[in-house]
C-alpha positions in Angstrom: 135.6 69.6 72.2 136.8 66.6 73.6 135.9 66.0 77.1 138.1 65.0 80.0 137.4 62.7 83.2 139.5 65.8 84.8 140.1 69.2 84.2 143.8 69.4 84.1 145.9 71.7 85.9 146.6 75.4 84.3 143.2 74.6 81.6 140.5 77.2 81.0 137.5 76.6 79.2 136.9 77.7 75.9 133.7 79.6 75.9 131.4 80.5 72.8 131.7 83.9 71.6 128.2 85.8 69.9 130.6 89.0 68.8 130.7 89.0 64.8 133.3 91.4 64.7 131.0 94.2 63.8 130.3 95.9 67.2 132.5 99.3 67.6 135.9 99.9 69.2 136.7 98.1 72.9 136.4 100.3 75.6 140.8 101.3 76.4 140.7 99.0 79.5 139.5 96.1 77.8 141.4 96.8 74.6 144.0 96.4 76.4 143.5 93.0 77.4 142.5 91.6 74.1 145.6 93.2 71.6 144.6 90.6 69.0 141.1 89.5 69.1 139.8 86.7 66.9 135.8 86.7 66.6 133.9 83.6 65.5 136.2 83.2 62.5 135.7 80.3 60.5 137.1 79.8 57.1 136.1 77.5 53.8 138.1 78.2 51.1 135.8 77.4 48.4 131.5 77.6 48.5 131.2 74.3 48.8 134.2 73.0 50.0 135.0 71.9 53.3 135.3 73.7 56.4 138.6 74.6 57.6 137.9 76.9 60.8 135.0 76.8 62.6 133.7 79.2 65.7 137.5 80.7 66.6 137.3 83.1 69.3 140.9 84.1 71.0 142.0 87.0 72.6 145.7 87.7 73.0 147.3 90.4 75.4 149.8 92.9 74.1 152.8 91.4 74.6 152.1 87.7 75.1 153.3 85.4 73.6 150.8 82.9 72.1 151.9 79.3 70.2 148.8 77.6 68.2 149.7 74.2 67.9 148.1 71.0 66.1 149.0 68.5 63.4 148.5 69.3 59.9 145.2 70.0 58.9 144.0 71.6 61.7 144.2 75.0 60.3 146.3 77.0 62.3 148.3 78.2 58.9 145.3 79.4 57.5 143.9 81.5 61.3 148.1 82.9 61.2 147.3 84.3 57.4 143.5 85.5 58.8 145.1 87.6 61.4 147.7 88.9 59.2 145.1 90.2 56.6 146.5 88.2 54.1 143.6 86.1 54.0 139.0 87.4 54.4 137.9 84.7 56.4 134.5 83.1 55.3 132.8 84.0 58.9 133.6 86.2 61.8 136.6 89.0 62.2 139.8 90.0 63.3 140.5 92.9 65.5 144.0 94.3 66.2 143.9 97.2 69.3 140.8 97.5 67.8 140.6 98.1 64.7 139.0 95.5 62.5 141.8 94.0 59.8 141.1 94.3 56.3 145.2 93.9 54.9 147.9 93.5 55.9 149.5 96.7 57.6 153.4 97.5 58.8 152.4 97.0 62.3 152.5 93.5 61.5 154.8 91.3 60.0 154.6 87.8 59.1 158.0 85.2 59.0 157.4 82.1 56.6 159.5 78.7 57.4 161.5 79.6 54.3 163.9 83.4 55.1 163.1 84.0 51.4 166.3 86.2 51.2 167.5 88.1 48.3 170.5 86.0 47.2 172.6 88.8 45.1 171.8 91.5 48.4 173.7 91.4 51.3 173.1 91.0 55.4 172.6 94.6 55.4 170.7 95.5 52.7 168.0 92.4 53.0 167.5 93.8 56.6 167.3 96.9 55.7 163.8 96.0 53.4 161.6 95.9 56.2 162.0 99.5 55.7 161.6 99.9 52.2 158.3 97.9 52.8 157.3 100.2 55.8 157.8 103.3 53.5 160.3 104.2 56.7 163.0 106.4 54.8 165.0 107.8 58.2 167.4 106.2 60.0 167.8 103.5 57.6 171.3 102.9 58.0 171.6 103.4 61.9 168.4 101.0 62.6 169.7 97.9 60.0 172.8 98.2 62.8 170.9 98.3 65.5 168.6 95.0 64.6 171.7 93.1 63.2 173.3 93.6 66.1 170.0 92.4 68.3 170.2 89.0 66.1 174.0 88.9 66.1 175.0 89.1 62.3 176.6 92.5 63.1 180.1 90.9 61.6 178.2 90.0 58.6 176.7 93.1 57.7 178.3 93.0 54.3 178.3 89.4 53.5 176.4 87.8 50.5 173.4 85.9 52.2 174.8 83.4 50.1 177.4 82.8 52.5 175.1 82.4 55.6 174.0 78.9 57.5 170.5 78.5 57.2 170.5 79.9 61.2 172.3 82.5 60.3 169.7 83.2 57.4 166.5 83.1 59.7 168.4 85.8 61.5 168.7 87.5 59.0 165.2 87.2 57.8 163.7 87.9 61.8 166.0 90.8 61.1 163.9 92.0 58.3 160.6 91.6 60.1 162.0 93.8 63.5 163.1 96.9 61.6 160.4 98.8 60.9 159.5 97.8 64.7 156.0 96.3 64.2 153.8 95.5 67.0 152.6 92.4 66.7 155.2 89.1 65.0 153.2 86.3 63.6 155.9 83.2 62.9 154.7 80.2 60.9 157.1 77.5 62.0 160.3 79.5 60.9 162.6 77.2 62.3 161.3 73.8 61.5 163.7 73.6 58.8 166.9 73.7 61.5 168.7 71.1 63.0 167.9 71.0 66.6 171.0 73.1 68.8 169.8 75.9 65.8 166.5 75.5 66.5 166.7 75.7 70.5 169.2 78.5 70.0 166.9 80.7 67.9 163.6 79.8 70.0 165.2 81.2 73.1 167.0 84.2 71.4 163.1 85.0 69.8 161.8 85.0 72.7 164.0 87.0 74.8 164.4 90.0 72.1 160.2 90.0 71.5 160.2 90.1 75.4 162.7 92.9 75.6 160.8 95.0 72.5 157.4 94.6 73.8 156.3 92.6 70.8 153.5 90.1 70.7 153.5 87.2 68.9 151.9 84.1 67.5 153.8 81.4 66.9 152.4 78.4 64.7 154.2 75.1 65.7 153.4 71.4 65.6 156.3 70.9 68.1 155.5 70.7 71.9 159.0 71.4 73.3 158.6 74.7 70.8 155.7 75.8 71.8 157.3 75.6 76.1 160.6 76.9 75.0 159.0 79.7 73.1 155.3 80.7 74.4 153.7 81.8 77.0 150.1 80.3 76.1 148.9 77.5 74.3 146.4 77.3 72.2 145.7 73.8 71.2 143.8 73.3 68.1 141.9 69.9 66.8 141.3 68.9 63.0 138.0 68.4 60.8 137.4 71.5 61.0 140.1 73.4 62.9 138.9 74.3 66.3 140.4 75.6 69.1 140.3 72.3 72.0 142.0 74.0 74.9 144.1 77.2 75.8 146.7 76.5 78.5 149.4 78.9 80.6 153.1 77.4 80.0 154.3 78.1 83.6 158.3 77.8 83.1 161.1 80.6 84.1 163.2 82.3 81.6 166.1 80.1 83.4 163.9 76.8 83.2 163.9 77.7 79.4 167.5 77.9 78.7 168.6 75.1 81.1 165.7 72.5 80.0 165.2 72.1 83.5 163.4 69.1 84.7 160.8 72.1 85.5 161.1 72.5 81.8 160.4 68.8 80.6 157.6 68.2 83.5 155.8 71.3 81.2 156.3 69.8 78.4 154.9 66.6 79.3 152.3 68.0 80.3 151.5 70.1 77.4 151.9 66.8 75.6 149.7 65.1 77.4 146.8 68.3 76.6 148.0 67.7 73.0 146.6 64.3 72.6 143.5 64.3 75.3 142.0 67.4 74.8 142.4 68.2 70.6 142.5 64.7 69.4 145.9 64.5 68.2 148.6 61.9 68.1 
């Protein structure tokens, strides 16, 4: 970890943990404070290959939105895949709600950079796929109508997804993600290909909906502005191998996020400074 001359305000020290992920389920009061718990996670893609992640320890509370921020090669997307159960770590373990993650689950959903919608289906049919994958068969039409209304696509329900703009397609993908009522949403830079105005609107809307639904969210980004816009905390990853170099609260109000106020700009500057000085990123 890069040492700072002085400790920045709101920065938490990152201490190593001896927990290997094989301990029994934590008591309820303690588990509430660590809904997602990453313990000693390390990863290499091959036995003799370079280490991508090393000694990652991270705790995320229920209902919290956490941004994993770092440059390319810091292992942030790899860590997200490990949390989701799509990839098994070489070392350590991940627990969600006290249970060790061994494979993907309908209790958590991953949203990628591309919306990956079926072009021959309507918006409503695509949104309903989340329920199909989760094997939920009751009240499908009502739930689809509800989530499309949440993402402002109700009037497009019967339209083909090819008729939608890029931002609307990502809204449809988000509707598909939240349709099965997951507890945890994992976002892998889903707004990176959108123009700045569409991206900002989606960032605001996704945060507002996640808070309204009580979702826990882990967001991967290399964009400092996006981290401040969406997250309650930013976890900074340095490279070679990827490791946690800093963990800081983001102190702006919802009104600051919407208005891009002076306080928002100051918090963005503060995080950008940490992004450079703590994690050694440029």
